[in-house]
C-alpha positions as CSV (number, residue, x, y, z in Angstrom):
1,M,158.3,38.2,88.7
2,E,155.7,40.5,90.0
3,K,155.7,40.8,94.0
4,N,152.6,39.9,95.8
5,T,151.0,42.0,99.3
6,I,150.2,39.7,102.0
7,L,147.2,41.2,104.1
8,I,146.7,39.8,107.3
9,C,142.7,39.4,108.1
10,K,142.4,38.8,111.9
11,K,139.2,37.3,113.4
12,V,136.8,37.3,110.4
13,I,133.4,36.6,111.7
14,F,130.9,34.7,109.7
15,N,127.2,34.6,110.8
16,S,126.9,31.3,109.1
17,I,128.4,28.4,107.2
18,P,126.9,29.7,103.8
19,D,128.1,33.4,104.9
20,Q,131.6,32.0,104.7
21,V,131.1,30.2,101.5
22,C,129.6,33.6,100.2
23,F,133.0,34.9,101.4
24,I,135.3,32.6,100.2
25,E,133.2,33.1,96.7
26,W,133.7,36.5,96.8
27,M,137.2,36.3,97.3
28,K,137.6,34.1,94.3
29,K,136.0,36.5,92.1
30,I,138.9,39.1,92.8
31,K,141.4,38.5,90.2
32,S,144.1,40.3,92.2
33,I,144.0,37.7,95.0
34,V,146.3,35.0,93.8
35,A,146.3,33.1,97.3
36,V,144.4,32.5,100.3
37,Y,145.6,30.9,103.6
38,G,144.1,30.4,106.9
39,Y,146.4,30.4,109.9
40,G,144.3,30.0,113.2
41,F,142.2,33.1,113.4
42,E,143.9,34.8,110.7
43,L,143.8,34.8,106.8
44,H,146.5,35.7,104.9
45,L,145.5,36.9,101.6
46,H,148.5,37.1,98.7
47,V,147.5,39.9,96.4
48,K,149.2,41.3,93.2
49,S,150.7,44.5,94.4
50,N,149.8,46.2,91.0
51,I,145.9,46.1,91.8
52,P,143.4,47.6,89.6
53,D,141.1,49.8,90.8
54,S,138.1,47.5,90.4
55,D,139.5,44.9,92.6
56,L,140.9,47.3,94.9
57,L,137.0,48.6,95.3
58,E,136.0,45.0,95.7
59,L,138.5,44.6,98.4
60,I,137.2,47.6,100.1
61,S,133.9,46.2,99.6
62,L,134.4,42.8,101.4
63,Y,136.2,44.3,104.0
64,D,133.5,46.6,104.8
65,R,131.0,43.9,104.7
66,Y,133.0,41.2,107.1
67,K,134.1,44.0,109.1
68,I,137.9,43.5,108.7
69,N,140.2,46.2,110.0
70,M,140.8,48.3,106.7
71,K,144.2,49.7,107.5
72,S,146.1,47.3,105.7
73,L,144.5,48.4,102.1
74,K,146.7,51.8,102.5
75,I,149.8,49.9,100.6
76,F,147.8,49.9,97.4
77,L,147.7,53.8,97.3
78,N,149.6,55.2,94.2
79,E,149.7,58.2,92.1
80,K,147.2,56.4,89.6
81,N,144.4,55.9,92.6
82,K,145.1,58.8,94.9
83,A,142.1,61.0,93.7
84,W,139.7,58.4,94.2
85,F,141.1,56.2,96.9
86,K,142.2,59.0,99.4
87,D,139.3,61.1,98.8
88,K,138.3,62.1,102.4
89,K,134.3,62.1,101.4
90,R,134.4,58.2,100.7
91,Y,133.0,56.1,103.6
92,W,136.4,54.2,104.1
93,Y,138.8,57.2,104.1
94,G,138.7,57.4,108.1
95,R,139.2,53.5,108.1
96,I,142.0,53.3,106.3
97,F,144.0,56.6,106.3
98,K,143.1,57.6,109.8
99,N,145.7,56.6,112.7
100,N,147.2,54.0,110.3
101,T,149.6,51.4,111.9
102,T,149.5,48.5,109.5
103,T,150.8,44.8,109.6
104,R,152.3,43.8,106.1
105,K,154.2,41.4,104.6
106,T,155.6,41.0,100.8
107,S,156.4,37.5,99.1
């Protein structure tokens, strides 16, 4: 059985109820997200550990749009995606790989 990574998103801010609905609908379209649970002001995203590049790009975009701390996405770095994911020219590089301290669980 494949392990999932739990990403903890703290204090996600929505500008309106329709904005929150859009966020949820976007998450549903990312096939690697297998479950989402809310705990107070946190969302716990259960994500397949072996995430395809297209889903990782969607997560990066989702995190960027909703201003979620991207540090936890570093867990998905591997030899196959290193060339593009850890590219210093990408807008997310500093937000993911600089001064990284991450809280992560696996299930």
